[in-house]
Structure formats: structure tokens, C-alpha cells
N, C-alpha and C positions, 0 to 999 in steps of 0.2 A: 461653467461660468457663462452667464447669459450676456447678450449684446450690451445691455445697459451697464452691467458690471465691468465689462472690458473697457467700455468708453469712459467710465468714471476713473478706473485705474490708469488709463492712458492720460487723462487730464491731470491727475495727481502727479504722475511721473513728469509731465511737461512742466508743472509748477515747480517741482523740486529741481529740474534741470535749469530753469530760468533763475532760480535762487542761487544755484551753484555758479552759473555763468556770471551773474552779477557780482558775486564774491570774487571770482577769478579776475574779472575785468578790473574791479577795484584794486585788487592786489597788484596786478601788472602795471596799472597806471600809477599807483603809489610808488612802485619800484622805479618807474621812469622819472617821476617827479623828484625823487631824492637821490638819483645817481646820474652820472654824466658818461658820455661815450658809450651808450647802450646799443648793443647789436642783438638781433633776433636770430636764433637758430631753431629751425623747425625740424622736429623729429616725426617721421612717418609712423602711422599706426601699425601695430603688430596684431597678431591673433589674440594677445593677452592684454593689450593696452591701447587706449585711444591715442590720437595724435597729441603731441606735446609741444609747447612753445617754451623755449629756453631763452631767457634774457640774460645777457652777460655785460656787465659794466666795464669801464676802461681798466679798473684795477683787478678784474677777474671775479669780483663778487657776482653771484648769479642766483637766479630763481627759476624754477621750472613748474609749469602748470599744465595739467591735462586740458585740452581744448576740444571743441566740437569737431573740427576737421582741419585738414591742412589749409583749405581755402580760407577758413576763419582766421587762422594764424597769419596767413599772408595779408589778408585785409587789415588785421590789427596792426601789423608792422607798417604797411603802407600808410594807413591813417595817421600813425604817429611819426612818420618820417624816419623809420628805422631801416638800416640796411638789413636785409634778411638772407639767410643762407640755408641750404638743405644740409642738415648736420650729417646725414649719411654720405654725402658727397665730399664736403670740405672738412669734416671732422670738427673737433672742438679746439678753440684757441689755446695756446700754451699758457696764456695769462690765467685761464680758468684752473688749469692743473696747478700752477704756481700758487694761486689763492687757496686751493684745497690743501696743498702742502703746508702753507703758512698756518692755516686753521688747525691742522692736525698737530703741528709742532707747538703751537701756543697752548694747546690743551694739556700737553705733557710737561 
């Protein structure tokens, strides 16, 4: 692959990344706008997955999205006035587990 081809592929990848990031931001902001008591839990990247931002509402309803970096997640939380926690240190709140249990029982 020549220099120009690598450059073109890099530009295409950046365009796809910005589209995904825009969709992620839109989803996270929509979650914030329609829920109350939202807190941010930041999950560190692993060898298999990028960093993720987990938003949990007061009733335990949650959404998780892969994000660019831990720094990006912290900036998002700060920009939106959300308390943020390192999920690996504090764990997940009981209300999230309770919400998951309610969802499982309502399906059966």
C-alpha cells in the first residue's frame, strides 16, 4: 500500500470515527435529557475494549457507550455537571442491579 492509499484510508477511518462519536454524544445527551439523577461511571479500557461511559439514572436505568478515552468521558461528565466515578474503584450502584433484576422478572 502506497503513501497516498494509507493517507486516504486514515481520512476515511477518521470520518467514520467522527460519525460514531456524533451518534454516541447524541445518545448520551438524549439519555441525560430524559432521565433525572444521572451519574457517570467510567470504565477503563482493556486489551479487548475501549474505555466506556456508563450513565445510570436515579431508578437504575442505564446506558453504556464506548468512548474515545477516559479523558473524553471525564470531560463529558464535567461538561454536563455529572458526578463521575471510576467504576473499577467504586463498583456499580445497587440500584443498577435492582433495575436489571426488575427488567429480567418483567420479561418472564
